[in-house]
C-alpha positions in Angstrom: -32.3 0.4 44.2 -30.2 3.3 45.3 -26.7 3.0 46.6 -28.0 3.9 50.1 -30.5 1.0 49.9 -27.8 -1.3 48.7 -25.5 -0.3 51.6 -28.3 -0.8 54.1 -29.1 -4.2 52.7 -25.4 -5.2 52.8 -25.1 -4.0 56.4 -28.2 -5.9 57.4 -27.1 -9.1 55.6 -23.7 -9.0 57.3 -25.2 -8.5 60.7 -27.6 -11.4 60.1 -24.8 -13.6 58.9 -22.7 -12.7 61.9 -25.5 -13.5 64.3 -26.2 -16.8 62.6 -22.5 -17.9 62.6 -22.0 -17.0 66.2 -25.2 -18.6 67.4 -24.4 -21.8 65.4 -21.0 -21.9 67.0 -22.3 -21.5 70.5 -25.1 -24.0 69.9 -22.6 -26.4 68.3 -20.2 -26.2 71.3 -23.0 -26.7 73.8 -24.5 -29.6 71.8 -21.1 -31.3 71.6 -20.5 -30.8 75.3 -24.0 -32.4 76.1 -23.3 -35.4 73.8 -19.9 -36.0 75.3 -21.1 -35.6 78.9 -24.3 -37.7 78.6 -22.8 -40.5 76.3 -22.9 -44.0 77.7 -19.1 -44.5 77.7 -16.9 -45.4 80.6 -15.2 -42.4 82.3 -11.8 -43.1 80.6 -13.4 -43.6 77.2 -15.6 -40.5 77.8 -12.5 -38.4 78.5 -10.7 -39.6 75.4 -13.9 -38.9 73.3 -14.2 -35.4 74.8 -10.6 -34.6 74.0 -10.9 -35.8 70.4 -14.3 -34.1 69.7 -13.3 -30.7 71.3 -9.8 -30.9 69.8 -11.3 -31.3 66.3 -14.4 -29.1 66.4 -13.7 -26.3 68.9 -10.9 -24.7 66.7 -13.1 -24.7 63.7 -15.9 -22.9 65.5 -13.4 -20.5 67.1 -12.0 -19.7 63.7 -15.4 -18.8 62.4 -16.0 -16.4 65.2 -12.5 -15.0 64.9 -12.9 -14.4 61.2 -16.1 -12.4 61.8 -14.5 -10.3 64.5 -11.4 -9.7 62.3 -13.6 -8.6 59.4 -15.5 -6.0 61.3 -12.5 -4.6 63.1 -10.2 -4.6 60.1 -12.8 -3.1 57.8 -13.1 0.1 60.0 -9.4 0.3 60.6 -8.6 -0.1 56.9 -11.0 2.7 56.0 -9.5 5.1 58.5 -6.0 4.2 57.5 -6.7 4.8 53.9 -8.4 8.1 54.6 -5.4 9.2 56.8 -2.8 8.2 54.1 -4.8 10.0 51.4 -5.0 13.2 53.4 -1.3 13.0 54.2 -0.4 12.4 50.6 -2.5 15.2 49.3 -0.8 17.7 51.6 2.8 16.5 51.0 2.9 15.9 47.3 1.0 18.1 44.9 1.9 19.4 41.5 0.7 22.9 42.6 3.1 22.9 45.6 6.1 21.9 43.5 5.3 24.5 40.9 5.2 27.2 43.6 8.7 26.5 44.9 11.4 28.3 43.0 14.6 26.5 42.3 16.7 29.6 42.9 15.3 29.8 46.5 16.1 26.2 47.4 19.3 25.5 45.5 22.7 25.7 47.3 25.2 28.2 46.0 28.1 26.8 44.0 30.6 28.3 46.5 29.1 26.2 49.4 29.6 22.9 47.6 32.9 21.2 48.7 34.8 18.9 46.4 37.1 16.0 47.5 
């Protein structure tokens, strides 16, 4: 398998995993809503049950979706930031550039230095 095939496989597997997690989260929230709505409890008990179920499960499902979104957005931003910093570092610091600057051109004359 070449590196291009591996990258394509990784991209496809990430997309499938993303789709599965998002679908499971949406279906899970809808299933919980249906169970809570159609349960045979009294209205006050049903409200308490809904608060408990959604308070426990909804943050879990939301964190799954949030993790997926953060992964995709941070991956691209991190790659661009790394590329930008590398380009900046290569233009600012370089052994060739330091060797090309003469000390006699950049140093201050002894007469311009003031003593206290």
